[in-house]
BASEBA-426004 format. One record per residue: x, y, z of N, C-alpha, C in turn. Coordinates in steps of 0.02 Angstrom, whole numbers, plus 32768, in hexadecimal, padded with zeros to 4 digits. Layout:
N
XYZXYZXYZ
...
END
This chain:
457
4BA7A3BADB794B72A3B2DBB14B3AA3C2DB7E
4B11A3C0DBA74ABCA3BBDB734A9DA406DB69
4A99A425DB304A8BA45EDB314A27A467DB35
4A27A485DB6749D9A493DB6C49D3A4E1DB62
4993A4F3DB45497BA525DB1C4945A543DB46
492EA568DB5948DEA57CDB6D48E1A5BEDB5D
4888A5C0DB42487BA60BDB4D4838A615DB84
4826A637DB7247E2A65CDBA347B4A60EDBBC
47ABA603DB864783A5D1DB934787A56ADB6C
47D3A55CDB6947E3A527DB404829A52BDB62
4836A4CCDB60488AA4ABDB6A4888A4A0DB39
48D3A4B3DAFE48DDA46EDAD94917A45CDAE7
4929A415DAE44972A403DAF6497EA3D1DAD8
49CCA3ABDAEE49EDA367DACE49C2A325DB08
49BDA308DAF449C7A2C3DB1C4A0DA2A4DB2D
4A17A29DDB714A6AA282DB834A71A249DB60
4A9CA247DB204AA8A1EEDB174AB7A1B2DB60
4A8BA182DB464A95A13EDB824ACDA117DB89
4AC6A118DBBC4B05A0F7DBC94B0EA0B3DBA8
4B49A09BDB774B50A04DDB5A4B27A01ADB6D
4B019FEADB4D4AE49FB5DB544B0A9F7CDB69
4AFD9F52DBA94B2D9F0FDBC84B0D9EDDDB93
4B289EBDDB7C4B019E8DDB6D4B309E36DB6D
4B069E20DB8B4B169DD6DB9B4B119DA0DB62
4B3A9D84DB394B169D64DAE74B4F9D14DB13
4AFC9CF5DAFF4B0C9CA5DB084B339C9DDACC
4B579C71DAD94B719C4ADAAA4B4A9C1BDA54
4B529C2CDA384B1F9C0CD9F54B559BFBD9B4
4B319BA3D9914B399BA6D9674B2F9BD4D93E
4B2E9BA5D8F74B569BEFD8C64B079BEAD89D
4ADB9BCFD8B34A919BF9D89D4A669BFCD8CC
4A809C15D90D4A779C33D9424A709C6AD95C
4A559CA3D9524A639CF2D9804A3E9D08D9C0
4A729D29D9E94A3D9D5ADA094A1D9DA1D9F6
49E49D8ADA0549CA9DDCD9F449E99E04DA24
49E19E42DA0C49EC9E84DA2649C99EA9DA3A
49949EC6DA7349649F02DA4E49699F3BDA6D
49739F90DA41497A9FA4DA7349509FDFDA6F
495AA002DAB9491BA01FDAE14917A061DAD1
48D2A065DADC4899A0AEDAB248C7A0E1DABE
48EBA119DABC491EA136DACB4901A19BDABF
48FBA1BEDACC48F2A201DAB9492AA220DA8B
492DA232DA634992A25ADA2E4985A2A1DA64
4941A2B6DA5E4926A306DA8548EFA301DA95
48DCA33EDAB048A3A351DAD2488DA3A5DAC3
4850A3ACDAC04838A3EFDABC47EDA3F3DAF4
47F2A405DB1B47BAA422DB50478DA458DB48
476CA46BDB2E472AA4A7DB3F471AA4A6DB86
4716A4DBDBA246FBA4FBDBDE46B0A4F1DBEC
468FA504DC1A466FA509DC1F4641A553DC15
465CA576DC034647A5CFDC0D464FA5C8DBBB
4665A58EDB8C466AA5A8DB434602A59ADB3E
45E4A56EDB5C45A4A57CDB6B4570A59ADB7D
452BA5A9DB6F44FBA5BADBA244EFA591DBDC
44D7A598DC1E44E6A57CDC4A44BDA532DC3A
44C5A502DC5F447EA4CADC6D4475A4E6DC17
4491A4DADBD0448BA4D5DB9244BEA4BADB77
449FA4A7DB4144D7A48ADAF944E8A4AEDABE
44B8A4F0DAD344D5A51CDA9A4515A552DAAE
454BA54ADA6E4574A56BDA7D4586A5A7DA7A
45A2A5DCDA8D45B2A62ADA8345E5A64ADA65
45DEA667DA4F4602A694DA084642A67EDA2D
4665A6A1DA6446AEA68EDA6E46CAA64BDA5B
46B3A60CDA6046BAA5CFDA544705A5EAD9F7
46F7A612D9E14715A62BD9954751A627D9BF
476EA656D9F947BEA667D9FB47C6A61CDA0F
47C4A5E9DA2747D2A5C9DA4547D0A570D9F8
47CAA580D9C247A7A54AD98447F3A558D974
481DA594D96C486EA577D9374895A54DD979
4893A568D9C348A7A529D9D448A8A4DCD9C5
486CA4D4D9C9485DA491D9AD4875A483D977
4869A4A7D9414885A4A0D8EF48D1A483D8F1
48F8A4B3D90E4939A4ABD91C494AA48AD949
4925A43FD9854950A41AD9934933A3D7D96B
48F4A3E3D92D48E5A3ACD90B4913A3B3D8CC
492EA3D1D8B74968A3F0D87E49A1A3C8D8A1
49BDA3D5D8CA4A0FA3C1D8F149FDA376D907
49BDA35ED90149C2A315D8FF49A8A2DFD8C3
49B4A316D88849A9A302D85249C2A2D8D837
49C5A29DD81A4A00A268D80649F1A29BD7BB
4A63A28FD7A94A5BA294D7544A6FA283D730
4A42A24FD7044A57A215D6E14A69A231D6BB
4AA0A227D6954ADEA229D63E4A9CA200D619
4AAEA203D6034A89A1CED5A54A76A20CD587
4A44A1EAD53F4A3EA206D51149F5A1F2D504
49B0A229D51049D8A25FD54E49E7A259D593
49EEA281D59949FAA27FD5E249B8A286D61B
49D4A279D64F4977A267D6734994A288D6CB
4953A28FD6D44967A299D726494AA28ED736
4950A267D775492DA22DD7AF4926A250D7E0
48E5A264D7F548D7A2B6D82248C3A266D86A
48EEA296D8A348D3A264D8D9485FA276D8EC
4866A229D8F84812A238D9004818A244D943
47CEA250D95D47ACA284D97D4772A26DD9AE
4762A247D9F4473DA24BDA00471BA270DA3F
46DEA285DA3646CFA2CBDA77469CA2AADAA0
46BAA2BDDAFB4687A2B0DB294671A2FADB5B
4643A306DB44461DA311DB90460CA313DBC8
461CA343DBD04622A332DC3545F2A358DC6C
45C4A343DC8945ACA37FDCBE45B9A364DD06
458AA3A8DD3245C2A3B2DD70459AA380DDA1
45AFA36DDDD54586A347DE05453EA35BDE0D
4514A37BDDF944E2A397DE1F448BA388DDE5
446DA364DE144424A33CDDED4444A316DDE0
43F0A2F5DDB843FEA29DDDA14432A293DD77
4440A24EDD8B4474A242DD4A4461A234DD08
4427A23FDCF1440AA216DCB143FCA261DCA6
43EAA28ADCC543EBA2D5DCA8441AA2E9DC92
4463A2E5DCB3449FA303DCAE44BFA2CFDC6E
44B2A280DC5644B1A26ADC3644AAA291DBF2
4458A291DBEF443DA2AFDBB54474A2F7DBA4
4464A31EDBC74492A36CDBCD44E1A368DBB0
44FDA342DBCF4548A342DBAB4532A309DB66
4535A2ECDB64450AA2CFDB0244F2A30DDAF1
44E5A334DB0244BFA375DAD944FBA3A7DAE7
451BA395DAF04559A3D6DB01458DA3B8DAC0
459FA36BDAC845C6A34FDAB145AAA367DA5B
4565A346DA3C4545A32CDA134558A372D9E3
4540A3BADA144556A409DA02458DA413D9DB
45BCA419D9FA45F8A3FCDA01460DA3E3D9AD
461CA396D9AB4603A36ED97445F2A392D912
45B8A39DD929459EA3C8D90245A3A405D8E4
45C8A423D92545F0A460D901462FA460D8DF
4663A42AD8E4469DA403D8D04689A405D87B
4643A3D7D87D4638A3B0D8384603A3D2D81C
45F7A402D82345B9A42DD80D4580A415D801
4561A3FCD8344515A3C8D81E44E7A3E0D85E
44D0A413D838449FA42CD83C444CA402D84C
4458A3CED841440EA3AED83E4421A39ED88B
4465A392D8AD445DA38FD8F2444CA3BCD91B
4473A40DD9154450A432D91743F6A44DD930
43CDA42ED8F543A2A442D8E8435BA40DD934
438EA3D3D9384373A3ACD96C437DA3D8D9B7
43B9A3D2D9C543C1A3F3D9E743A2A44ADA1B
438CA465D9D1435DA4B5D9BD4305A4A2D9D6
42EBA46BD9B342B7A447D9A442A4A416D9F0
42D9A3EDDA1542E8A3C7DA4B42D9A3EBDA7E
42C0A41DDAAC42EBA425DAD242F4A3EEDB1E
431BA403DB374334A3D8DB6C4336A3F5DBC0
4301A3F4DBE84301A41ADC3142F7A47EDC12
433CA483DC284351A4D6DC13436FA4D7DBEA
4389A4A0DBB943B6A4B6DB694373A4CFDB55
436CA4E9DB48433AA50EDB19435BA530DAFB
4376A53CDACA4386A573DAA0436EA59CDA6C
432FA59CDA68430AA5C0DA594310A61DDA41
42FBA645DA5A42F4A698DA1E4343A68BDA35
435DA68DDA8543A3A6B6DA9643BBA698DA54
43E6A659DA4A4405A645DA1D4406A663D9CF
43C3A663D9B443C6A678D97443D4A6C0D988
43DEA706D9B143E6A730D9B6442DA728D9B5
4435A6FCD9DC4496A6F9D9F444C5A6E5D9A7
44A0A6BAD99844CBA6B2D93644B1A6D8D915
4473A6F7D9124480A72CD8D944A7A777D8E4
44C8A797D93844E8A7C9D92C4529A796D926
453CA742D93A458DA753D9204594A736D8D1
4559A739D8B2456FA743D8604569A78DD834
4555A7A9D8734554A7FED851450CA809D83C
44E4A7E1D8654488A7FAD867448DA81BD8AD
4497A842D8BB4496A85AD8F24444A856D920
4419A835D94943DBA847D93B43C1A889D95F
43DDA8AAD99743C9A8EFD9BC4388A8D1D9D3
4342A8FDD9B94309A90CD9D142D0A8D8D9B9
42E6A8E7D97642E2A8B9D94E42E4A85AD907
42E2A84CD95442FFA80BD92642ECA7FAD8E8
429FA80ED8E14277A7EAD88B42B2A810D84B
42B0A84DD85D42EDA872D844432CA85ED818
435AA845D8544385A811D85B43A1A7DDD830
433BA7BED83B4331A783D8264338A780D7CE
430FA7D0D7D84305A7C4D77B4349A7DED74C
436DA7EAD77D43BCA7FFD75843D6A7E3D749
43DFA794D77A4407A74DD77443E6A747D741
4399A737D735436EA70BD70A4385A71ED6C8
438CA76DD6B243A1A79FD67B43F2A777D678
4407A786D691444FA76ED691445FA737D64D
4440A6FAD6944444A6A7D676440BA69AD640
43FAA6CBD61C43CBA6BFD5D1437DA68ED604
4362A6ABD647432CA680D65D42EAA6A9D659
42BBA672D64E4286A6B7D6694283A6E4D6A2
427BA716D6A2426FA74AD6AD422DA75ED6DE
4228A738D70B41E8A734D7424208A74FD78C
4233A756D793423BA768D7E24239A73ED82A
4240A709D7F84228A6D3D83B426EA691D82B
4277A681D85B42ACA643D85A428DA607D872
4273A5EED8364266A5B6D81C429AA57AD817
4285A548D80C42B2A510D7FF42E8A51BD7DA
42EBA52FD793431BA53BD75C4336A564D77D
431BA5B0D7764346A5F1D79F437EA5D5D7D9
434CA599D8134395A58CD85143A7A56AD82D
43B3A547D7FD43EDA515D7E34420A544D7C2
4409A56CD7A7444CA592D78A4468A5CAD7A5
4435A5CDD7F64461A5FAD829448DA5E6D845
4472A595D85444ADA566D88444E2A564D846
44ECA54BD7FA4522A546D7D74546A585D7EA
4528A5D1D7E0454CA5F8D7E6456FA60DD82D
454CA5EDD8654572A603D89845AEA5CDD89A
45A0A586D88845D5A56DD8AB4624A570D868
4609A597D8334644A5B6D8184653A5D5D843
463AA612D8514668A65CD887467DA621D8BF
4679A5EBD8D94689A5D2D92546D2A5B8D90B
46CDA594D8D746EBA54CD8C14726A582D88C
4718A5C8D871474FA5D8D844474DA5B3D7FF
477DA5D1D7B04795A59FD7A247BEA566D78F
47E3A55AD7C44803A533D7DE47F2A4EAD808
47BEA4EDD828479CA498D8354743A49ED834
475AA463D7FD472EA44FD7D94721A404D7FD
471DA3DCD8144728A3A3D80D46E3A374D7E3
470FA338D7DA46DAA2F1D7AB46D3A2C3D7D3
468DA2A7D7E04679A291D82646A2A241D80E
46BCA215D7DA46E4A1D8D7B9471CA1F8D7D2
473FA211D7C14791A246D7B347A3A22FD7EE
476EA26ED81C4797A293D857477AA276D899
4767A239D8954740A233D8E24747A1D2D8E8
4752A1D0D924475AA181D933471FA159D911
4705A163D91946DAA118D8FF46C4A124D8A9
46EDA142D88B46D1A15AD8584680A165D836
464CA172D85B4617A185D86545FEA159D849
45F0A109D87845F0A0D3D84245C4A0B8D871
4595A0F0D8AF4578A0D9D8DF454DA0FED8E1
44F3A104D8BC44BEA152D8B844D3A17AD904
44B9A143D93744C9A19FD95C4521A18BD986
453FA195D94C456CA1AFD96845ADA194D9A6
457DA15CD9B3459EA127D9F0460BA131D9BE
4630A139DA174674A13ED9F14695A184D9F1
4658A1B5D9B9466CA1F9D9A6465EA22ED9CC
4639A226D9E4460DA25DDA1845FBA21DDA5D
45EEA246DAA445DAA220DAD945CAA257DB11
4588A251DB3E4596A280DB7245A7A24EDBAE
45D5A264DBDF45DBA22CDC0E4599A24FDC4D
457FA27BDC534551A286DC8C458FA292DCB3
4572A294DD0545ACA2B8DD4245DBA275DD5D
45F0A257DD34460CA21DDD424640A219DD43
466AA24FDD2746AEA26BDD3246DFA2A1DD3D
46B5A2D2DD7846C6A2FCDD97471EA30EDD96
4739A344DD8B4778A34EDDA54770A34BDDD8
4744A386DDEA4744A3A7DE324723A3A3DE7B
4736A370DE9D46D4A355DEC446F6A379DF0B
46CEA394DF2146B5A3CADF6846BAA3A2DFA4
46D7A3C5DFD146E2A39AE00B46A2A384E039
4687A360E05F464DA35AE0844653A3AAE0B0
4669A3D4E0BC464FA418E0E04635A43BE0A7
465BA43FE06F4650A473E02B45F2A445E020
4607A413E01445C8A401DFF84575A40AE033
458AA3F5E0614554A40DE0A5453AA45EE07F
457AA479E0814569A4BFE09C4551A4E7E039
4557A4B5E0124535A4D5DFF644F8A4C8DFCD
44F3A489DFF744B3A463DFF2447AA48DE00A
449BA4C6E056446EA4E3E07C446BA532E055
4482A53DE02F446EA57AE0074440A57CDFDA
4416A5B3DFE443E8A5D9DFA54419A5DCDF76
4424A600DF78444DA621DF3E4497A5EDDF1A
4494A5C6DEF444B5A59BDED444EBA5ACDE8E
44E5A5F8DEAF452CA617DE684579A5FCDE8A
4573A5ECDEEA45CDA5E5DEC645BFA594DEC1
4586A583DEC745ADA523DEC545ACA532DE7B
4586A548DE64457EA540DE1045C8A553DE04
45ECA596DE1A4613A5A7DDFD465CA567DE27
464EA560DE57468AA529DE68467FA4D7DE35
4641A4D8DE30464FA498DDEF4667A4A4DDA0
467DA4D0DD974670A4E7DD5D46B3A4BFDD31
46D9A4B3DD53470DA481DD394700A437DD11
46C8A410DD46468CA3F0DD274681A3E3DCF2
465CA416DCE54640A42BDCA2466DA43DDC7B
4676A40DDC4C46AFA40DDC14469FA3E7DBD0
46B4A3F7DBA646B9A3C8DB5D46FBA3BADB4A
4719A37CDB544743A352DB4C4752A34CDB0A
4788A34DDACD478AA343DA8E47E0A30EDA9B
47DFA2CEDA904809A2B3DA8D4824A29EDA40
4857A299DA324884A291D9FC48B1A24FD9EF
48A1A227D9C948C4A1ECD9D348F9A1E1D995
492AA1A2D99B4949A1B9D96F4940A1A3D931
4952A1CCD8EA4941A1BBD8B1492AA196D890
48FEA181D86E48F9A12AD86248B1A0F8D883
48C9A10AD8C84892A0E3D8F64842A0E8D8F2
4833A0B8D8FB4806A0ACD8F047BDA07FD926
47ADA08DD92D476DA072D9754746A044D948
4721A007D95946D89FEDD94246A8A007D976
467CA02ED9564632A02FD983462B9FFDD9B1
460D9FD5D99645E39FA8D9B646059F7FD9FC
46609F98D9F346709F7DDA4546839FAADA73
46719FDEDA424689A021DA79465CA03EDAC3
468BA03CDB01465FA034DB354637A067DB46
4639A08EDB0F45FEA0E3DB4A45BFA0D8DB2C
459AA0EBDB4A453DA0D3DB104544A132DAE5
4529A115DABB451BA15BDA9344F3A1A5DAAC
44FFA1D0DA9C44E5A209DAAD4494A219DACD
4478A209DAB84448A1FCDAB44438A1C4DAE4
442BA19FDAFA443EA15ADB1A4436A176DB5A
4413A137DB9F442AA157DBF44475A13BDC01
4473A147DC3344AEA11ADC5D44C7A0F4DC6C
4486A0BBDC5644A8A07BDC7744DBA065DC67
44DDA047DC2D4530A04CDC1A4550A075DC0A
4552A09BDC2D45A1A0C8DC5745B2A0ABDC8F
4586A094DCCD4580A07ADD26459DA032DCEF
458CA01BDCAD45AC9FDBDCC145F39FC5DCC4
460EA00ADCA84659A008DCB74664A044DCED
4652A02ADD1D4660A05DDD6E4687A042DD8F
46C7A062DDA346EBA04FDDD546C2A021DE0D
46CD9FF9DE3546C99FD6DE6146AFA005DEAF
46BCA033DEBE46BEA078DEE346A4A0ACDEB8
4686A09CDE7F466EA0E4DE5C464FA120DE92
4615A0F7DEB845E2A134DEE34617A15EDF09
465FA119DF364686A145DF5A46ADA191DF37
46BFA17ADEFC46DAA186DEDE46D0A1D3DEDC
4691A1DDDEB1465DA227DE9B463DA234DED6
4643A225DF204620A23EDF4C4660A271DF6A
463EA297DFA34674A2D3DFAC468DA299E008
46BFA2C2DFFA46F3A291E03C4707A2DDE088
4730A2BBE09F473AA2F7E0C4475DA32AE0AE
4793A32BE07047BFA354E04F47A0A368DFFC
47BAA3AEDFF74789A3A8DFA347C1A398DF96
47BDA351DF5747DBA33BDF3047E3A348DEEB
483BA33EDEDE4835A365DE6B484CA317DE4D
482CA30DDE194851A2E4DDEC4882A2D9DDFC
48A7A307DDDB48ECA30DDDCB491DA307DDFD
48FDA305DE4E4918A2EADE6C4910A2AEDE93
48DFA29ADEAC48BEA264DEB448B3A238DE94
488AA241DE624898A209DE27484FA1E1DE22
483FA1EEDE6847FAA1BCDE7E47A7A1EFDE6E
47BFA216DE3E476AA239DE594734A221DE0B
4761A201DDD9472FA1EBDDA24721A1A4DDAE
46C9A1A1DD9E46BBA16CDDB246A8A123DD6B
46E2A12CDD3746C2A108DCFF4723A0E1DCF1
471FA0BBDCED474FA099DCD5476FA0A8DCA6
4755A09ADC734779A0A3DC21478CA0F7DC21
475DA131DC11476DA169DC2C47A1A15FDC67
47BFA16BDC9647F2A16CDCB64833A149DC8D
481AA0FADC774865A0EBDC5A487DA0FCDC20
4836A139DBFA4852A170DB9B486EA1AADBCB
4867A1BADC02486DA1F8DBFC489DA20CDC53
48ADA1DBDC7A48CEA1D8DCB2490BA20EDCB2
492FA21EDC91495EA24ADC794969A285DC66
4928A2A8DC4C4917A2BBDC264911A2F0DC29
4947A32BDC194948A371DC204907A399DC1E
48D2A38DDBF94894A3BEDC084859A3A0DC2E
4877A36ADC5C484CA352DC81487EA37EDCBF
4862A3AADCED4891A3C3DD1A485FA411DD28
485AA41EDD724839A452DD70485BA489DD77
4856A4B8DD704887A4F9DD604871A519DDAA
48B0A513DDA748C7A539DE1248D2A592DDEE
4896A5A2DE4E487AA5DBDE5248E2A607DE62
48DAA644DE2C4910A669DE6148FCA6B0DE63
4912A6E2DE7A48EEA728DE88490FA760DE5D
4923A73CDE124938A762DDE94921A756DDAC
4927A786DD75491EA788DD454931A78DDCFF
4945A787DCCB4960A7BADC824928A7CADC65
492AA824DC8948FCA862DC67491CA88DDC3A
4936A87ADBFB495FA8C9DBE44950A8DDDBA6
4948A920DB914942A935DB44498AA95CDB2D
498EA911DAFA49C6A917DAEB49DEA95EDAA7
4A0BA97CDAB54A0CA9B3DA7A4A62A9A8DA5C
4A5FA9D2DA1F4A9BA9C0D9FE4ACAA9FADA16
4B1EA9F2DA044B28AA21DA104B3EAA5DDA1F
4B18AA75DA094AF1AAC3DA184AD9AAC7DA5D
4AADAA8FDA614A7DAA95DAB14A47AACFDA8D
4A3AAAD1DA524A0CAADCDA3049CEAAC8DA15
49EEAA8DDA0B49AEAA60D9D049B9AA15D9E5
4963AA04DA03495AA9C8DA024966A998D9E6
4974A954D9FB499DA923D9D34948A8EFD9D0
491BA918D9A648D7A8E9D99548C9A8D1D960
48B4A88CD97A48ACA84CD94648EDA823D940
490EA81BD96D4970A7FBD9504963A7B9D9A6
497BA78DD971497BA745D98749AEA74ED9BD
49B4A736D9E749D5A738DA1649DAA6E9DA3B
4A10A6F7DA614A11A6BCDA884A37A6CBDAC7
4A24A6A2DB054A66A6AEDB3D4A7FA67DDB6E
4AACA675DB7C4AC9A638DB8C4AD7A638DBDF
4AB3A610DC184AB2A619DC3B4AEBA5E9DC59
4AE9A5CFDC934B1CA589DCAC4B03A544DCA4
4B23A538DCA24B1AA4D3DC874AF9A4CDDC5B
4AF4A4E1DC1C4AEFA4EADBDF4AAAA4E0DBC7
4A86A525DBF44A53A532DBFF4A51A560DBB7
4A25A570DBA74A2AA5BCDB5649E3A5C6DB67
49DCA5FFDB5B4986A620DB6D4987A64FDB23
4961A63ADB024961A659DAC24906A679DAB7
491BA6B3DA9448CFA6CFDA6548D0A6FFDA2D
48C7A734DA2348B0A768D9EF48B3A7A8DA04
48D2A7DADA1F48B2A815DA3C4885A830DA08
4869A84FDA3A4825A886DA284840A8C4DA11
47E5A8EEDA07480EA924D9ED4828A958DA11
4844A955DA374854A991DA6B489CA95ADA7F
48A7A91BDA5948E1A90DDA7348FBA8DBDAB0
48A9A8BBDAD848B2A8A4DAFD48CAA859DB0B
48DDA83ADB4148E5A81DDB5948DFA7F2DB89
48A9A7E1DB954888A7C1DBE7488EA76FDBE9
48AEA760DC0E48A2A729DC2D48ABA700DC80
486EA710DC8A487BA703DCE24895A6B7DCF6
48AAA6C4DD3E48B7A68BDD644909A67EDD3D
492BA694DD4E496FA68DDD46499DA698DD68
49CBA668DD744A00A67ADDAD4A2BA6ACDDA8
4A3DA6D9DDC44A56A711DDDA4AAAA714DDA4
4AA7A71CDD8D4AECA736DD554B0AA75CDD2C
4B2BA762DD164B2CA790DCC44B4CA75DDC93
4B2DA782DC574B15A71ADC384B3FA741DBE0
4B5FA70CDBBA4B7AA716DB864B2FA70BDB57
4B48A760DB264B06A760DAEB4B19A751DAA2
4ADCA73ADA9C4AE9A714DA324AA3A766DA15
4AB3A765D9FD4A7FA786D9B84A5EA786D95C
4A5CA770D94A4A52A744D9234AA8A722D8FB
4AA8A706D9484AC7A6DAD9144B20A6EAD92E
4B36A721D93A4B70A753D9644B74A74AD9B3
4BB3A74AD9CC4BBCA754DA024BD8A77BDA1E
4BC9A7ABDA674BE8A7D3DA764BF0A7D1DAAE
4C2CA80DDAA84C4AA7FADAE74C1CA82DDB30
4BDFA851DB154BBAA86BDB474B91A82DDB68
4B8BA846DBB44B63A814DBDF4B3CA816DBFD
4AFFA7F0DBE24ABCA7E9DC0B4AA8A7FCDC5A
4AA2A829DC724A9BA81BDCC24A43A800DCEE
4A48A7EFDD044A0FA7DDDD1D4A05A809DD52
49BEA81EDD654990A84DDD914990A827DDC8
496FA85BDDF6493BA837DE334911A84DDE07
48D0A817DE354898A81ADE07486AA854DE1E
4885A872DE4D4847A8C6DE504875A8F0DE23
48A9A8D5DDEF48D1A8FDDDC4489DA903DD8A
4874A91EDD854861A916DD35487BA8FFDD09
48A3A933DCDD48D6A923DCAC48FBA959DC96
4934A979DC744981A9A5DC67497DA9A6DC2C
49ADA9CEDC2549B7A9DEDBED49FCA9BBDBCD
4A06A981DB9B4A54A965DB8F4A91A96BDB6E
4AA6A995DB504AC9A9A9DB0B4B07A97BDAFA
4AFDA968DAD24B25A928DAAB4B54A94EDA79
4B97A960DAA14BA9A989DA994BD4A97ADA44
4BE6A928DA374BFEA933D9F04BD6A90CD9C3
4B8DA931D9C54B57A920D9944B38A964D984
4B5CA984D9424B78A9B9D9154B34A9C1D8E9
4B14A9FBD8FD4AD1A9FDD8DD4AE1AA42D89C
4B21AA5DD8B04B25AA95D8974B68AAA3D8A0
4B92AA8BD8544BD1AA7AD83F4C06AAADD82F
4BCFAAF3D83A4C11AB36D8344C02AB56D87D
4C05AB44D8A84C05AB39D91A4C36AB28D911
4C53AB64D9384C96AB4ED94F4C9CAB1BD99D
4CB9AAEDD9BB4CABAADFD9F94CC0AB1CDA3C
4D03AB4EDA194D06AB77DA4A4CCAABA9DA52
4C9BABA6DA2A4C68ABD4DA164C2DABABDA45
4C04AB6CDA4E4BD6AB5ADA834BD7AB7DDAA2
4B9BAB78DAC54B71AB98DB154B8FAB64DB48
4BAEAB84DB984BB3AB6FDBB14B6AAB3ADBCB
4B58AAFCDBCD4B1DAAF3DBE24B1BAAE3DC3B
4AF8AB13DC664AFCAB04DCB64ADEAA91DCB8
4AF7AA9CDCE54AF4AA36DCE84AA4AA3DDD12
4A84AA6FDD1C4A4FAA67DD484A08AA94DD1A
4A2CAA8DDCDA4A1AAAC1DCA649B2AA92DCB3
4981AAAFDCA7494BAA7ADCA64929AA53DCB9
494FAA60DD0B4930AA22DD1748DBAA35DD51
48B5AA0EDD3B4868AA0FDD55485DA9D9DD97
4864A9F3DDC4485FA9C9DDF2481EA9D4DE23
47F6A996DE1E4799A99CDE4B47C6A976DE91
477FA998DEBB476EA970DEE8474DA92DDEE8
4788A901DF1A4757A8ABDF244733A8B1DF59
4707A88CDF4746CCA86ADF9846FEA848DFA1
46DAA851DFF84701A82DE0434704A802E013
46CFA7B9E00D46C1A780E00646F9A760DFBE
4721A791DFB94737A76CDF794789A73EDFA0
478EA769DFDC47BFA74EE00747F1A777E010
47F6A7C2DFFA4830A7E3E00F482FA7F8E049
4879A7F6E07A4869A80DE0A048C2A848E0A8
48B2A85EE0E848EDA89EE0FF4929A868E11C
496DA862E10D49AEA83DE13249E2A88EE141
END
């Protein structure tokens, strides 16, 4: 069964192996051959959720740092280890696809989805010039501006507080730049680089040629990164929902429901696989939507339009307009909407004594059907994952599995402590001396507004 790892802002998964190809080979003479063409099939996928970007923007939030270890692990898992002198590792080549929701005009969404794909690509390869272009050339509401500068400064250890100029000077001093307190081009590029390093960590720095499908052979990134506009939604509203959302002056609910459609997909292909960007069907990230539409299904408009019932791609397979994109992602475990459930995981992990928070610990929680949620606890030992099916699930901390099970809680229960009885931090503490913990200890309950759908039964 395919393992799928989820964090709050990403999904990492292996692609299920395709069925063997059936070949009808014609008889040939000694100097004739049958040519077999292999389909371009991903071996793995990594999905960045909309929550990791500023709304209607390509700026990547600091929280992405919690997701990047999963991408690094996925790349490492699919890297081919070749024996030789010297030994050589062949990584899986990547291609990045940005997606927007079905709101607004096709051409604008094509540009915005392309900018998000560009931002992710630049982050992975540390291309500060691409980020500088995104910063200096806003698109509609996608204007990084002072807010992005302040966010990056805070993430790399120079929180601006009320005085951004002092924080900029502090950063400039650290990097040996002229200390004028102005975030000019040289300061911005140094800040981009520091922020990219913060987001990706030391294990994830990719090479444009070695790690991407078209090997950077096209100056515009063709086949390495692209935007798909709003053409491939994983969720399409029903006619009734669409009409209601159009009438609503407040678009908050509509935008929330549309969140699964706003995503960036990174597809991993077989080590050694390459493509010629000249024949790649997708247009460049900066180009318009016309070349996308040339690859549409004949019924593309119907596929993208609301029908009687709400449709999800993983159930109906009829929401994508692009034939090529559906061909390479038809069975992708990352192209699924996350089902709503009325429970979540929200626990404060404690050591065997119940007194010490398990802070800064890498963990994995094994859900049903091969799904794994993963992350690192905060300074209070908090593990938080929303929208988790009800159950009690096995726990792993820093590679060690424990008998203690992690429970889900109703969404109106904010958190509770969970003592991991097998996790000893005090070697001189006998089990018989451990305090008993009330199962309802530290439960915090909040009132839910009626519109969230709770009713008394």
